[in-house]
VEXKOL-660757 format. One record per residue: y, x, z of N, C-alpha, C in turn; residue in three letters; residue number from 1. Coordinates in nm, 4 decimals, always signed. Layout:
<atoms>
+----------+----------+----------+----------+----------+----------+----------+----------+----------+------+-----+
!      n_y !      n_x !      n_z !     ca_y !     ca_x !     ca_z !      c_y !      c_x !      c_z ! type ! seq !
+----------+----------+----------+----------+----------+----------+----------+----------+----------+------+-----+
!        Y !        X !        Z !        Y !        X !        Z !        Y !        X !        Z !  ALA ! NUM !
...
+----------+----------+----------+----------+----------+----------+----------+----------+----------+------+-----+
</atoms>
This chain:
<atoms>
+----------+----------+----------+----------+----------+----------+----------+----------+----------+------+-----+
!      n_y !      n_x !      n_z !     ca_y !     ca_x !     ca_z !      c_y !      c_x !      c_z ! type ! seq !
+----------+----------+----------+----------+----------+----------+----------+----------+----------+------+-----+
!  +1.1012 !  +1.5622 !  -0.7952 !  +1.0194 !  +1.5253 !  -0.6806 !  +0.9638 !  +1.6525 !  -0.6180 !  MET !   1 !
!  +0.9924 !  +1.6725 !  -0.4917 !  +0.9413 !  +1.7898 !  -0.4218 !  +0.8102 !  +1.7531 !  -0.3533 !  LYS !   2 !
!  +0.7049 !  +1.8239 !  -0.3891 !  +0.5744 !  +1.7966 !  -0.3302 !  +0.5648 !  +1.8582 !  -0.1914 !  LYS !   3 !
!  +0.4888 !  +1.7937 !  -0.1059 !  +0.4626 !  +1.8438 !  +0.0286 !  +0.3847 !  +1.9731 !  +0.0169 !  GLU !   4 !
!  +0.4308 !  +2.0767 !  +0.0847 !  +0.3667 !  +2.2072 !  +0.0740 !  +0.2581 !  +2.2298 !  +0.1785 !  GLU !   5 !
!  +0.2567 !  +2.1494 !  +0.2841 !  +0.1579 !  +2.1684 !  +0.3905 !  +0.0217 !  +2.1107 !  +0.3551 !  ASN !   6 !
!  +0.0171 !  +2.0260 !  +0.2553 !  -0.1074 !  +1.9621 !  +0.2148 !  -0.1418 !  +2.0114 !  +0.0760 !  ILE !   7 !
!  -0.2678 !  +2.0451 !  +0.0565 !  -0.3095 !  +2.0974 !  -0.0734 !  -0.3036 !  +1.9868 !  -0.1786 !  LYS !   8 !
!  -0.2232 !  +2.0094 !  -0.2804 !  -0.2164 !  +1.9167 !  -0.3923 !  -0.3230 !  +1.9556 !  -0.4931 !  ASN !   9 !
!  -0.3876 !  +1.8569 !  -0.5512 !  -0.4938 !  +1.8775 !  -0.6490 !  -0.4611 !  +1.7930 !  -0.7715 !  THR !  10 !
!  -0.5421 !  +1.8022 !  -0.8769 !  -0.5179 !  +1.7125 !  -0.9908 !  -0.5300 !  +1.5648 !  -0.9529 !  PRO !  11 !
!  -0.5943 !  +1.5363 !  -0.8401 !  -0.6171 !  +1.3981 !  -0.7997 !  -0.5290 !  +1.3520 !  -0.6842 !  TYR !  12 !
!  -0.4669 !  +1.4454 !  -0.6138 !  -0.3874 !  +1.4107 !  -0.4962 !  -0.2528 !  +1.4814 !  -0.5032 !  ILE !  13 !
!  -0.1462 !  +1.4047 !  -0.4832 !  -0.0124 !  +1.4602 !  -0.4700 !  +0.0498 !  +1.4020 !  -0.3449 !  ASN !  14 !
!  +0.1077 !  +1.4871 !  -0.2628 !  +0.1729 !  +1.4441 !  -0.1399 !  +0.3194 !  +1.4855 !  -0.1464 !  CYS !  15 !
!  +0.4065 !  +1.3967 !  -0.0978 !  +0.5498 !  +1.4221 !  -0.1021 !  +0.6093 !  +1.4016 !  +0.0362 !  TYR !  16 !
!  +0.7108 !  +1.4825 !  +0.0698 !  +0.7857 !  +1.4624 !  +0.1941 !  +0.8600 !  +1.3304 !  +0.1888 !  ASN !  17 !
!  +0.9478 !  +1.3188 !  +0.0927 !  +1.0247 !  +1.1972 !  +0.0703 !  +1.0621 !  +1.1934 !  -0.0771 !  SER !  18 !
!  +1.0955 !  +1.0761 !  -0.1235 !  +1.1262 !  +1.0600 !  -0.2651 !  +1.2547 !  +0.9810 !  -0.2830 !  LEU !  19 !
!  +1.3323 !  +1.0187 !  -0.3831 !  +1.4459 !  +0.9368 !  -0.4239 !  +1.3898 !  +0.8063 !  -0.4791 !  ALA !  20 !
!  +1.4702 !  +0.7019 !  -0.4785 !  +1.4230 !  +0.5701 !  -0.5200 !  +1.3588 !  +0.5725 !  -0.6584 !  PHE !  21 !
!  +1.4235 !  +0.6366 !  -0.7540 !  +1.3703 !  +0.6413 !  -0.8906 !  +1.2359 !  +0.7137 !  -0.8948 !  GLU !  22 !
!  +1.2240 !  +0.8214 !  -0.8181 !  +1.0983 !  +0.8963 !  -0.8135 !  +0.9891 !  +0.8171 !  -0.7427 !  ASP !  23 !
!  +1.0293 !  +0.7389 !  -0.6419 !  +0.9336 !  +0.6562 !  -0.5695 !  +0.8705 !  +0.5542 !  -0.6646 !  MET !  24 !
!  +0.9518 !  +0.4912 !  -0.7467 !  +0.9008 !  +0.3928 !  -0.8426 !  +0.8000 !  +0.4586 !  -0.9357 !  ILE !  25 !
!  +0.8336 !  +0.5765 !  -0.9868 !  +0.7425 !  +0.6487 !  -1.0770 !  +0.6114 !  +0.6826 !  -1.0065 !  LYS !  26 !
!  +0.6227 !  +0.7324 !  -0.8835 !  +0.5022 !  +0.7732 !  -0.8105 !  +0.4110 !  +0.6535 !  -0.7844 !  ALA !  27 !
!  +0.4655 !  +0.5456 !  -0.7292 !  +0.3824 !  +0.4296 !  -0.6970 !  +0.3210 !  +0.3664 !  -0.8209 !  TYR !  28 !
!  +0.3950 !  +0.3623 !  -0.9299 !  +0.3441 !  +0.2942 !  -1.0490 !  +0.2520 !  +0.3811 !  -1.1340 !  SER !  29 !
!  +0.2634 !  +0.5133 !  -1.1231 !  +0.1844 !  +0.6013 !  -1.2097 !  +0.0521 !  +0.6477 !  -1.1499 !  ASN !  30 !
!  +0.0391 !  +0.6432 !  -1.0184 !  -0.0846 !  +0.6900 !  -0.9567 !  -0.1852 !  +0.5760 !  -0.9440 !  TYR !  31 !
!  -0.3129 !  +0.6113 !  -0.9448 !  -0.4186 !  +0.5101 !  -0.9363 !  -0.4153 !  +0.4366 !  -0.8027 !  ALA !  32 !
!  -0.3906 !  +0.5083 !  -0.6935 !  -0.3850 !  +0.4490 !  -0.5600 !  -0.2683 !  +0.5100 !  -0.4836 !  LEU !  33 !
!  -0.2032 !  +0.4291 !  -0.4009 !  -0.0952 !  +0.4780 !  -0.3152 !  -0.1395 !  +0.4604 !  -0.1701 !  ALA !  34 !
!  -0.1671 !  +0.5707 !  -0.1032 !  -0.2108 !  +0.5662 !  +0.0363 !  -0.0933 !  +0.5273 !  +0.1250 !  LEU !  35 !
!  -0.1151 !  +0.4284 !  +0.2088 !  -0.0129 !  +0.3821 !  +0.3021 !  -0.0719 !  +0.3868 !  +0.4421 !  ASN !  36 !
!  -0.0165 !  +0.4684 !  +0.5276 !  -0.0650 !  +0.4812 !  +0.6652 !  +0.0089 !  +0.3801 !  +0.7516 !  VAL !  37 !
!  -0.0644 !  +0.2834 !  +0.8039 !  -0.0035 !  +0.1794 !  +0.8872 !  -0.0450 !  +0.1916 !  +1.0328 !  THR !  38 !
!  -0.1279 !  +0.2880 !  +1.0629 !  -0.1778 !  +0.3052 !  +1.1993 !  -0.0996 !  +0.4165 !  +1.2671 !  GLU !  39 !
!  -0.0369 !  +0.3846 !  +1.3799 !  +0.0312 !  +0.4874 !  +1.4568 !  -0.0725 !  +0.5802 !  +1.5176 !  LEU !  40 !
!  -0.0449 !  +0.7084 !  +1.5156 !  -0.1402 !  +0.8090 !  +1.5635 !  -0.2720 !  +0.7930 !  +1.4895 !  ARG !  41 !
!  -0.2652 !  +0.8012 !  +1.3614 !  -0.3789 !  +0.7755 !  +1.2736 !  -0.4861 !  +0.8830 !  +1.2906 !  ASN !  42 !
!  -0.5533 !  +0.8803 !  +1.4050 !  -0.6539 !  +0.9820 !  +1.4359 !  -0.7935 !  +0.9238 !  +1.4492 !  THR !  43 !
!  -0.8043 !  +0.7931 !  +1.4472 !  -0.9315 !  +0.7230 !  +1.4680 !  -0.9867 !  +0.7459 !  +1.6090 !  TYR !  44 !
!  -0.9038 !  +0.7942 !  +1.7006 !  -0.9488 !  +0.8183 !  +1.8369 !  -0.9132 !  +0.7037 !  +1.9309 !  LEU !  45 !
!  -0.8121 !  +0.6268 !  +1.8952 !  -0.7701 !  +0.5178 !  +1.9817 !  -0.8663 !  +0.4001 !  +1.9696 !  LEU !  46 !
!  -0.9046 !  +0.3438 !  +2.0841 !  -0.9924 !  +0.2272 !  +2.0798 !  -0.9184 !  +0.1069 !  +2.0236 !  LYS !  47 !
!  -0.7925 !  +0.0939 !  +2.0555 !  -0.7092 !  -0.0151 !  +2.0053 !  -0.5867 !  +0.0444 !  +1.9367 !  ASN !  48 !
!  -0.6026 !  +0.0867 !  +1.8130 !  -0.4890 !  +0.1486 !  +1.7445 !  -0.3736 !  +0.0505 !  +1.7274 !  PRO !  49 !
!  -0.2551 !  +0.1048 !  +1.7199 !  -0.1348 !  +0.0250 !  +1.7007 !  -0.1010 !  +0.0274 !  +1.5522 !  ILE !  50 !
!  -0.0871 !  -0.0902 !  +1.4931 !  -0.0552 !  -0.0987 !  +1.3508 !  +0.0899 !  -0.1392 !  +1.3336 !  TYR !  51 !
!  +0.1485 !  -0.0924 !  +1.2255 !  +0.2872 !  -0.1267 !  +1.1963 !  +0.3000 !  -0.1569 !  +1.0478 !  LYS !  52 !
!  +0.3907 !  -0.2438 !  +1.0167 !  +0.4268 !  -0.2682 !  +0.8774 !  +0.5643 !  -0.2074 !  +0.8572 !  LEU !  53 !
!  +0.5830 !  -0.1465 !  +0.7448 !  +0.7131 !  -0.0895 !  +0.7133 !  +0.7483 !  -0.1248 !  +0.5704 !  HIS !  54 !
!  +0.8651 !  -0.0868 !  +0.5277 !  +0.9127 !  -0.1244 !  +0.3953 !  +0.8168 !  -0.0824 !  +0.2850 !  LEU !  55 !
!  +0.7527 !  +0.0327 !  +0.3014 !  +0.6578 !  +0.0827 !  +0.2013 !  +0.5466 !  -0.0195 !  +0.1739 !  ARG !  56 !
!  +0.5121 !  -0.0988 !  +0.2744 !  +0.4096 !  -0.2020 !  +0.2601 !  +0.4405 !  -0.2945 !  +0.1425 !  THR !  57 !
!  +0.5682 !  -0.3216 !  +0.1209 !  +0.6096 !  -0.4113 !  +0.0134 !  +0.6637 !  -0.3354 !  -0.1075 !  PHE !  58 !
!  +0.7113 !  -0.2133 !  -0.0868 !  +0.7618 !  -0.1326 !  -0.1986 !  +0.6497 !  -0.0946 !  -0.2950 !  GLU !  59 !
!  +0.5344 !  -0.0608 !  -0.2417 !  +0.4230 !  -0.0186 !  -0.3280 !  +0.3891 !  -0.1269 !  -0.4303 !  ILE !  60 !
!  +0.3605 !  -0.2513 !  -0.3883 !  +0.3298 !  -0.3523 !  -0.4905 !  +0.4502 !  -0.3877 !  -0.5779 !  PRO !  61 !
!  +0.5704 !  -0.3875 !  -0.5211 !  +0.6895 !  -0.4179 !  -0.6012 !  +0.7100 !  -0.3154 !  -0.7125 !  MET !  62 !
!  +0.6683 !  -0.1919 !  -0.6881 !  +0.6818 !  -0.0855 !  -0.7884 !  +0.5628 !  -0.0819 !  -0.8840 !  CYS !  63 !
!  +0.4672 !  -0.1706 !  -0.8650 !  +0.3510 !  -0.1738 !  -0.9530 !  +0.2393 !  -0.0823 !  -0.9084 !  GLY !  64 !
!  +0.2388 !  -0.0478 !  -0.7800 !  +0.1343 !  +0.0393 !  -0.7277 !  +0.0216 !  -0.0388 !  -0.6628 !  GLY !  65 !
!  -0.0879 !  +0.0311 !  -0.6382 !  -0.2010 !  -0.0273 !  -0.5666 !  -0.2006 !  +0.0317 !  -0.4262 !  ILE !  66 !
!  -0.1787 !  -0.0544 !  -0.3279 !  -0.1729 !  -0.0092 !  -0.1892 !  -0.3140 !  +0.0092 !  -0.1346 !  GLU !  67 !
!  -0.3379 !  +0.1271 !  -0.0784 !  -0.4672 !  +0.1660 !  -0.0228 !  -0.4413 !  +0.2026 !  +0.1222 !  PHE !  68 !
!  -0.4922 !  +0.1227 !  +0.2157 !  -0.4525 !  +0.1407 !  +0.3549 !  -0.5602 !  +0.0932 !  +0.4519 !  THR !  69 !
!  -0.5443 !  +0.1319 !  +0.5779 !  -0.6355 !  +0.0849 !  +0.6814 !  -0.6173 !  -0.0656 !  +0.7005 !  THR !  70 !
!  -0.7278 !  -0.1328 !  +0.7306 !  -0.7242 !  -0.2773 !  +0.7496 !  -0.6493 !  -0.3118 !  +0.8771 !  TYR !  71 !
!  -0.5659 !  -0.4153 !  +0.8696 !  -0.5143 !  -0.4788 !  +0.9900 !  -0.4891 !  -0.6257 !  +0.9583 !  ASN !  72 !
!  -0.5048 !  -0.7102 !  +1.0588 !  -0.4997 !  -0.8551 !  +1.0387 !  -0.3673 !  -0.9020 !  +0.9799 !  ASP !  73 !
!  -0.2571 !  -0.8457 !  +1.0294 !  -0.1271 !  -0.8922 !  +0.9808 !  -0.1103 !  -0.8641 !  +0.8321 !  GLU !  74 !
!  -0.1421 !  -0.7431 !  +0.7909 !  -0.1282 !  -0.7078 !  +0.6495 !  -0.2250 !  -0.7891 !  +0.5636 !  LEU !  75 !
!  -0.3429 !  -0.8179 !  +0.6169 !  -0.4404 !  -0.8995 !  +0.5434 !  -0.3900 !  -1.0423 !  +0.5231 !  ALA !  76 !
!  -0.2955 !  -1.0859 !  +0.6057 !  -0.2383 !  -1.2198 !  +0.5865 !  -0.1325 !  -1.2210 !  +0.4759 !  SER !  77 !
!  -0.0857 !  -1.1045 !  +0.4352 !  +0.0162 !  -1.0953 !  +0.3297 !  -0.0426 !  -1.0699 !  +0.1913 !  TYR !  78 !
!  -0.1549 !  -0.9971 !  +0.1847 !  -0.2165 !  -0.9616 !  +0.0571 !  -0.3679 !  -0.9800 !  +0.0664 !  PHE !  79 !
!  -0.4284 !  -1.0237 !  -0.0437 !  -0.5722 !  -1.0498 !  -0.0459 !  -0.6512 !  -0.9235 !  -0.0808 !  GLU !  80 !
!  -0.7479 !  -0.8919 !  +0.0043 !  -0.8331 !  -0.7729 !  -0.0117 !  -0.9069 !  -0.7739 !  -0.1451 !  GLU !  81 !
!  -0.9018 !  -0.6621 !  -0.2142 !  -0.9743 !  -0.6457 !  -0.3393 !  -0.9092 !  -0.7120 !  -0.4592 !  GLY !  82 !
!  -0.8111 !  -0.7977 !  -0.4333 !  -0.7392 !  -0.8653 !  -0.5418 !  -0.5945 !  -0.8171 !  -0.5502 !  LYS !  83 !
!  -0.5327 !  -0.7910 !  -0.4333 !  -0.3920 !  -0.7509 !  -0.4293 !  -0.3691 !  -0.6228 !  -0.3491 !  GLU !  84 !
!  -0.4680 !  -0.5801 !  -0.2763 !  -0.4579 !  -0.4619 !  -0.1904 !  -0.5993 !  -0.4088 !  -0.1682 !  ILE !  85 !
!  -0.6102 !  -0.2822 !  -0.1306 !  -0.7413 !  -0.2244 !  -0.0995 !  -0.7364 !  -0.1736 !  +0.0443 !  VAL !  86 !
!  -0.8243 !  -0.2277 !  +0.1276 !  -0.8343 !  -0.1871 !  +0.2679 !  -0.9585 !  -0.1018 !  +0.2900 !  PHE !  87 !
!  -0.9535 !  -0.0195 !  +0.3935 !  -1.0730 !  +0.0491 !  +0.4420 !  -1.0699 !  +0.0445 !  +0.5939 !  TYR !  88 !
!  -1.1894 !  +0.0474 !  +0.6559 !  -1.2003 !  +0.0377 !  +0.8015 !  -1.2574 !  +0.1631 !  +0.8664 !  LYS !  89 !
!  -1.3001 !  +0.2591 !  +0.7866 !  -1.3548 !  +0.3838 !  +0.8404 !  -1.3326 !  +0.4948 !  +0.7385 !  SER !  90 !
!  -1.3498 !  +0.6183 !  +0.7826 !  -1.3355 !  +0.7313 !  +0.6896 !  -1.4402 !  +0.7227 !  +0.5789 !  LYS !  91 !
!  -1.5606 !  +0.6804 !  +0.6147 !  -1.6680 !  +0.6693 !  +0.5157 !  -1.6351 !  +0.5630 !  +0.4104 !  GLU !  92 !
!  -1.5859 !  +0.4491 !  +0.4573 !  -1.5484 !  +0.3431 !  +0.3638 !  -1.4311 !  +0.3874 !  +0.2764 !  GLU !  93 !
!  -1.3403 !  +0.4620 !  +0.3338 !  -1.2268 !  +0.5139 !  +0.2565 !  -1.2764 !  +0.5990 !  +0.1396 !  MET !  94 !
!  -1.3671 !  +0.6900 !  +0.1683 !  -1.4217 !  +0.7784 !  +0.0643 !  -1.4950 !  +0.6972 !  -0.0417 !  ILE !  95 !
!  -1.5782 !  +0.6020 !  +0.0022 !  -1.6523 !  +0.5179 !  -0.0929 !  -1.5576 !  +0.4392 !  -0.1835 !  ASP !  96 !
!  -1.4538 !  +0.3826 !  -0.1244 !  -1.3610 !  +0.3023 !  -0.2041 !  -1.2759 !  +0.3890 !  -0.2972 !  LYS !  97 !
!  -1.2394 !  +0.5079 !  -0.2538 !  -1.1659 !  +0.5984 !  -0.3433 !  -1.2516 !  +0.6279 !  -0.4655 !  VAL !  98 !
!  -1.3768 !  +0.6620 !  -0.4435 !  -1.4675 !  +0.6902 !  -0.5561 !  -1.4814 !  +0.5682 !  -0.6473 !  ARG !  99 !
!  -1.4961 !  +0.4522 !  -0.5872 !  -1.5126 !  +0.3292 !  -0.6643 !  -1.3893 !  +0.3006 !  -0.7499 !  PHE ! 100 !
!  -1.2721 !  +0.2981 !  -0.6872 !  -1.1505 !  +0.2591 !  -0.7589 !  -1.0995 !  +0.3659 !  -0.8546 !  TYR ! 101 !
!  -1.1341 !  +0.4920 !  -0.8331 !  -1.0879 !  +0.5971 !  -0.9241 !  -1.1783 !  +0.6139 !  -1.0459 !  LEU ! 102 !
!  -1.2891 !  +0.5441 !  -1.0484 !  -1.3785 !  +0.5499 !  -1.1636 !  -1.3053 !  +0.4994 !  -1.2883 !  SER ! 103 !
!  -1.3246 !  +0.5690 !  -1.3989 !  -1.2626 !  +0.5268 !  -1.5257 !  -1.3046 !  +0.3849 !  -1.5632 !  GLU ! 104 !
!  -1.4250 !  +0.3462 !  -1.5226 !  -1.4755 !  +0.2124 !  -1.5539 !  -1.3972 !  +0.1033 !  -1.4805 !  LYS ! 105 !
!  -1.3204 !  +0.1415 !  -1.3788 !  -1.2467 !  +0.0442 !  -1.2977 !  -1.0999 !  +0.0334 !  -1.3381 !  LYS ! 106 !
!  -1.0637 !  +0.0884 !  -1.4535 !  -0.9241 !  +0.0841 !  -1.4983 !  -0.8728 !  -0.0597 !  -1.5060 !  PHE ! 107 !
!  -0.9497 !  -0.1493 !  -1.5667 !  -0.9060 !  -0.2888 !  -1.5805 !  -0.8926 !  -0.3561 !  -1.4442 !  LYS ! 108 !
!  -0.9820 !  -0.3244 !  -1.3527 !  -0.9726 !  -0.3792 !  -1.2175 !  -0.8446 !  -0.3303 !  -1.1500 !  LEU ! 109 !
!  -0.8149 !  -0.2013 !  -1.1638 !  -0.6914 !  -0.1473 !  -1.1047 !  -0.5686 !  -0.2171 !  -1.1633 !  ARG ! 110 !
!  -0.5678 !  -0.2381 !  -1.2936 !  -0.4539 !  -0.3058 !  -1.3572 !  -0.4419 !  -0.4498 !  -1.3077 !  GLU ! 111 !
!  -0.5543 !  -0.5155 !  -1.2860 !  -0.5545 !  -0.6519 !  -1.2339 !  -0.4953 !  -0.6561 !  -1.0928 !  SER ! 112 !
!  -0.5320 !  -0.5593 !  -1.0095 !  -0.4790 !  -0.5524 !  -0.8730 !  -0.3291 !  -0.5261 !  -0.8767 !  ILE ! 113 !
!  -0.2857 !  -0.4336 !  -0.9614 !  -0.1416 !  -0.4052 !  -0.9752 !  -0.0636 !  -0.5327 !  -1.0074 !  ARG ! 114 !
!  -0.1126 !  -0.6056 !  -1.1072 !  -0.0435 !  -0.7264 !  -1.1518 !  -0.0417 !  -0.8328 !  -1.0415 !  TYR ! 115 !
!  -0.1562 !  -0.8568 !  -0.9794 !  -0.1654 !  -0.9597 !  -0.8752 !  -0.0790 !  -0.9246 !  -0.7547 !  ALA ! 116 !
!  -0.0785 !  -0.7981 !  -0.7155 !  +0.0016 !  -0.7558 !  -0.5999 !  +0.1504 !  -0.7711 !  -0.6282 !  ALA ! 117 !
!  +0.1914 !  -0.7303 !  -0.7458 !  +0.3339 !  -0.7420 !  -0.7798 !  +0.3748 !  -0.8890 !  -0.7875 !  ARG ! 118 !
!  +0.2913 !  -0.9710 !  -0.8475 !  +0.3205 !  -1.1141 !  -0.8572 !  +0.3359 !  -1.1748 !  -0.7182 !  THR ! 119 !
!  +0.2446 !  -1.1421 !  -0.6286 !  +0.2510 !  -1.1950 !  -0.4912 !  +0.3740 !  -1.1431 !  -0.4188 !  ARG ! 120 !
!  +0.4034 !  -1.0140 !  -0.4339 !  +0.5199 !  -0.9554 !  -0.3674 !  +0.6489 !  -1.0198 !  -0.4176 !  ALA ! 121 !
!  +0.6597 !  -1.0405 !  -0.5475 !  +0.7803 !  -1.1034 !  -0.6032 !  +0.7937 !  -1.2485 !  -0.5586 !  GLU ! 122 !
!  +0.6818 !  -1.3156 !  -0.5437 !  +0.6824 !  -1.4572 !  -0.5062 !  +0.7098 !  -1.4779 !  -0.3570 !  LYS ! 123 !
!  +0.6527 !  -1.3912 !  -0.2715 !  +0.6569 !  -1.4176 !  -0.1275 !  +0.7252 !  -1.3110 !  -0.0423 !  GLU ! 124 !
!  +0.7452 !  -1.1915 !  -0.0944 !  +0.7868 !  -1.0828 !  -0.0063 !  +0.9171 !  -1.0143 !  -0.0461 !  HIS ! 125 !
!  +1.0079 !  -1.0882 !  -0.1083 !  +1.1405 !  -1.0323 !  -0.1354 !  +1.2247 !  -1.0447 !  -0.0085 !  THR ! 126 !
!  +1.3376 !  -0.9749 !  -0.0057 !  +1.4277 !  -0.9872 !  +0.1095 !  +1.4714 !  -1.1328 !  +0.1255 !  TRP ! 127 !
!  +1.5021 !  -1.1991 !  +0.0152 !  +1.5441 !  -1.3391 !  +0.0207 !  +1.4378 !  -1.4242 !  +0.0894 !  PHE ! 128 !
!  +1.3130 !  -1.4074 !  +0.0487 !  +1.2043 !  -1.4848 !  +0.1098 !  +1.1859 !  -1.4512 !  +0.2565 !  ASN ! 129 !
!  +1.1949 !  -1.3258 !  +0.2904 !  +1.1779 !  -1.2839 !  +0.4298 !  +1.2866 !  -1.3454 !  +0.5184 !  ARG ! 130 !
!  +1.4139 !  -1.3331 !  +0.4747 !  +1.5240 !  -1.3880 !  +0.5544 !  +1.5197 !  -1.5402 !  +0.5578 !  PHE ! 131 !
!  +1.4830 !  -1.6033 !  +0.4481 !  +1.4705 !  -1.7497 !  +0.4462 !  +1.3675 !  -1.7957 !  +0.5486 !  SER ! 132 !
!  +1.2565 !  -1.7246 !  +0.5569 !  +1.1513 !  -1.7583 !  +0.6535 !  +1.2050 !  -1.7483 !  +0.7968 !  HIS ! 133 !
!  +1.2738 !  -1.6409 !  +0.8270 !  +1.3301 !  -1.6222 !  +0.9615 !  +1.4321 !  -1.7315 !  +0.9917 !  VAL ! 134 !
!  +1.5236 !  -1.7565 !  +0.8987 !  +1.6271 !  -1.8577 !  +0.9210 !  +1.5672 !  -1.9970 !  +0.9352 !  LEU ! 135 !
!  +1.4643 !  -2.0275 !  +0.8580 !  +1.3975 !  -2.1577 !  +0.8721 !  +1.3315 !  -2.1711 !  +1.0084 !  ASN ! 136 !
!  +1.2697 !  -2.0640 !  +1.0561 !  +1.2067 !  -2.0678 !  +1.1887 !  +1.3090 !  -2.0860 !  +1.2997 !  ASN ! 137 !
!  +1.4314 !  -2.0400 !  +1.2754 !  +1.5389 !  -2.0556 !  +1.3736 !  +1.6187 !  -2.1839 !  +1.3511 !  LEU ! 138 !
!  +1.5755 !  -2.2642 !  +1.2547 !  +1.6458 !  -2.3872 !  +1.2160 !  +1.7896 !  -2.3611 !  +1.1743 !  ASN ! 139 !
!  +1.8122 !  -2.2491 !  +1.1076 !  +1.9439 !  -2.2164 !  +1.0525 !  +1.9329 !  -2.2320 !  +0.9018 !  ILE ! 140 !
!  +2.0053 !  -2.3266 !  +0.8469 !  +1.9951 !  -2.3531 !  +0.7024 !  +2.1251 !  -2.3233 !  +0.6343 !  HIS ! 141 !
+----------+----------+----------+----------+----------+----------+----------+----------+----------+------+-----+
</atoms>
């Protein structure tokens, strides 16, 4: 795994340009939190930011990771806050939640979120489920 060189890596933060599939699984499952940027132009300057969902949205829980991301309504309809995903709405809340979830006392809570997120992803967010939903909406059986 090649770490991103433009961002300072610390004992608590590792950043990567891209990862091979096997390395991605290790990274998502071994770290306490997996930051997922879903806001285009993530600068907090836009009054109405544009949010996007991408494959990583579902890869993180499928790999046993805890997704840590900016709140958006669509993503909140797929995973339950604090039980299957961790959202933040401001830089201050992000910092507070990082401190909260990285506490050693929260290990069991983190494991509970990992399990619940993976269970939900396997139940509702596989490719089969996604395509079945689309085909059902189009009345193609």
